[in-house]
N, C-alpha and C positions, 0 to 999 in steps of 0.2 A: 486283231490288234498285233502289231509286230513289236515285241518287247526285246530289248537287249538282254541276252542271257547273263551278262555280267550283273545287271540289276537284280535278277532273280537270285544269283549266287550271293551277292551282297546281302540281300534281304534274309536269306537263310542263315548266313553268318551272323548278322545282327540280331536276329531272333534267338539264335543259340546263345550268344553272349548275354542278351537281355534276360533269357531264362535263367542262366547261371546266376547273374547278379540278383535278380528278384527272388529266386528260390533259396540261394545259399548265402548271399551277403546281406540283403535287406530283410530277410525273414527273421522276426523275433522269436524267442522261445515261447512266448504266450500265443503268438499266431500259430506256431506249430502244434502246441499242446492242445488247443481247443478246436482243431479242424473237424473233429468227429461230431461236434454239436451243431446240428443244422441251424444256420442263421446266426451263429456266434460271431461277434465282431472280429475275432482273430482270423478266422478263415475268410471272412468277407474283406477284411483289410488286406490280407495277403493276395487275394485274387485281384483286388483293386490296384495294388502296387504293380502287378503284372500288366494290367491295362494301361496304367499311367506310363510305365516304362516302354510300352509299345508305340506310344504316340510319335516319338521321333522317327521310328522306322517307317511310318506311313508317309513321311516327308520324302523318302527316296523311292517310294512305290507309286506307280501311276494310278492312284485311286480315282474311280469314276467321279466321285463327288465327296464333299465333306460328310454327307449323310451316310454314304457307304462306309467311310472310314469309321464314323461313330458307331454304326451298326455292327461292323466287324469287331471293333474293340470291345463293345458291349457283349457280343457273343463270346469273345475270348474270355472275358471275365467270368461269365456264366459257366462256360465249359470248364475252365480251370478250377473254379470253385468246386464243381460237382465231381471232377476227377479226384481232387484231393480229398474231398469228403468221403467218397467211395473207398479210396485206398486206405485212409485212416481207419474207417469203420471195419474194413476187412481185416486189417492187421490187428486191431483190438479184439475183434470177435474171435479170431483164431488164436489169440494169445501169442502172436509172433514177435520175435525180437531180432536184432541184427545177427543173432547166432543161428537163425533159421534160414534155410534155403528159400522157403516160400516168401519170407520177408523180402529178400532181394529180388525175387521174381516179381513180386507186387510193386516194389520200388522201380524196377526197370520198366515194367509195363506202364506205370504212371508216367515216367519220363518219356517213353516212346509215344504215348498218346498226346502228351503236350507238344512234342515235336511235330507230330502229324497234324495237330491243330494249326501250327504255323504254316505248314505246307498247304493246308486247305485255305488258309487266309490268303496266301500269296496266289494260289490258283484262282480263287474267286476275284481277286483284284485285277489279274491280268487277262481275264476273259472279256 
Protein backbone atom coordinates (compact mmCIF):
# COMPACT_ATOMS: atom_id res chain seq x y z
CA UNK A 1 0.00 0.00 0.00
CA UNK A 2 1.36 3.43 -0.97
CA UNK A 3 0.59 5.88 1.83
CA UNK A 4 1.29 9.59 1.68
CA UNK A 5 4.01 10.33 4.31
CA UNK A 6 2.09 13.47 5.25
CA UNK A 7 -0.78 11.30 6.51
CA UNK A 8 1.65 9.38 8.73
CA UNK A 9 3.15 12.58 10.14
CA UNK A 10 -0.31 14.04 10.72
CA UNK A 11 -1.38 10.88 12.54
CA UNK A 12 1.69 10.99 14.79
CA UNK A 13 1.00 14.65 15.52
CA UNK A 14 -2.67 14.06 16.26
CA UNK A 15 -1.93 11.06 18.50
CA UNK A 16 0.59 13.18 20.42
CA UNK A 17 -1.92 16.00 20.89
CA UNK A 18 -4.63 13.49 21.79
CA UNK A 19 -2.35 11.92 24.38
CA UNK A 20 -1.64 15.27 26.02
CA UNK A 21 -5.33 16.18 26.17
CA UNK A 22 -6.47 12.78 27.50
CA UNK A 23 -3.60 12.42 30.00
CA UNK A 24 -3.24 15.97 31.29
CA UNK A 25 -6.45 17.87 30.52
CA UNK A 26 -9.27 15.30 30.79
CA UNK A 27 -7.79 13.09 33.52
CA UNK A 28 -9.49 13.70 36.87
CA UNK A 29 -7.80 13.48 40.24
CA UNK A 30 -9.78 10.34 41.13
CA UNK A 31 -8.81 8.68 37.83
CA UNK A 32 -5.16 9.36 38.64
CA UNK A 33 -5.46 8.38 42.30
CA UNK A 34 -6.88 4.88 41.78
CA UNK A 35 -4.90 3.60 38.78
CA UNK A 36 -3.02 1.15 41.02
CA UNK A 37 -6.20 -0.77 41.91
CA UNK A 38 -6.73 -3.32 39.17
CA UNK A 39 -10.17 -2.94 37.63
CA UNK A 40 -11.01 0.31 39.44
CA UNK A 41 -13.31 2.55 37.42
CA UNK A 42 -10.82 5.46 37.59
CA UNK A 43 -8.14 3.70 35.59
CA UNK A 44 -10.70 2.12 33.28
CA UNK A 45 -12.36 5.48 32.62
CA UNK A 46 -9.01 7.11 31.92
CA UNK A 47 -8.03 4.42 29.41
CA UNK A 48 -11.50 4.64 27.87
CA UNK A 49 -11.12 8.38 27.38
CA UNK A 50 -7.92 7.67 25.45
CA UNK A 51 -9.79 5.27 23.20
CA UNK A 52 -12.67 7.67 22.60
CA UNK A 53 -10.27 10.50 21.80
CA UNK A 54 -8.50 8.28 19.26
CA UNK A 55 -11.64 7.75 17.18
CA UNK A 56 -11.34 10.99 15.15
CA UNK A 57 -7.73 10.16 14.27
CA UNK A 58 -8.87 6.97 12.59
CA UNK A 59 -10.86 9.11 10.17
CA UNK A 60 -7.61 10.40 8.62
CA UNK A 61 -5.92 7.01 8.60
CA UNK A 62 -6.56 4.45 5.87
CA UNK A 63 -8.04 1.78 8.16
CA UNK A 64 -8.62 -1.52 6.38
CA UNK A 65 -12.07 -1.80 7.90
CA UNK A 66 -14.24 -0.63 10.75
CA UNK A 67 -13.41 -3.89 12.48
CA UNK A 68 -9.68 -3.16 12.34
CA UNK A 69 -10.27 0.34 13.72
CA UNK A 70 -12.41 -0.99 16.59
CA UNK A 71 -9.85 -3.73 17.28
CA UNK A 72 -6.93 -1.30 17.39
CA UNK A 73 -8.76 1.21 19.57
CA UNK A 74 -9.72 -1.63 21.94
CA UNK A 75 -6.10 -2.77 22.02
CA UNK A 76 -5.00 0.81 22.73
CA UNK A 77 -7.37 0.99 25.70
CA UNK A 78 -6.08 -2.32 27.10
CA UNK A 79 -2.42 -1.41 26.60
CA UNK A 80 -2.87 2.09 28.01
CA UNK A 81 -4.67 0.78 31.08
CA UNK A 82 -1.97 -1.78 31.85
CA UNK A 83 0.94 0.61 31.28
CA UNK A 84 -0.60 3.08 33.70
CA UNK A 85 -1.41 0.35 36.21
CA UNK A 86 2.17 -0.97 36.10
CA UNK A 87 3.73 2.48 36.45
CA UNK A 88 1.48 3.50 39.32
CA UNK A 89 2.16 0.25 41.19
CA UNK A 90 5.91 0.57 40.64
CA UNK A 91 5.93 4.14 41.92
CA UNK A 92 3.86 3.23 44.99
CA UNK A 93 5.81 0.04 45.71
CA UNK A 94 9.12 1.91 45.61
CA UNK A 95 7.73 4.87 47.55
CA UNK A 96 8.75 7.27 44.80
CA UNK A 97 7.71 10.91 44.62
CA UNK A 98 8.38 13.69 42.16
CA UNK A 99 11.56 14.37 44.13
CA UNK A 100 13.06 11.02 43.10
CA UNK A 101 14.99 10.48 39.87
CA UNK A 102 13.44 7.00 39.49
CA UNK A 103 9.98 8.56 39.56
CA UNK A 104 10.83 10.66 36.51
CA UNK A 105 12.42 7.72 34.74
CA UNK A 106 9.24 5.69 35.33
CA UNK A 107 7.10 8.61 34.18
CA UNK A 108 9.21 9.10 31.05
CA UNK A 109 9.21 5.39 30.24
CA UNK A 110 5.42 5.32 30.61
CA UNK A 111 5.06 8.23 28.19
CA UNK A 112 7.54 6.66 25.74
CA UNK A 113 5.63 3.38 25.72
CA UNK A 114 2.36 5.21 25.07
CA UNK A 115 3.95 6.98 22.09
CA UNK A 116 5.31 3.66 20.81
CA UNK A 117 1.76 2.28 21.04
CA UNK A 118 0.61 5.00 18.65
CA UNK A 119 3.44 4.27 16.25
CA UNK A 120 2.50 0.58 16.33
CA UNK A 121 -1.14 1.45 15.60
CA UNK A 122 -0.16 3.58 12.61
CA UNK A 123 2.20 0.87 11.37
CA UNK A 124 -0.49 -1.80 11.58
CA UNK A 125 -2.99 0.40 9.77
CA UNK A 126 -0.74 1.20 6.84
CA UNK A 127 0.37 -2.37 6.22
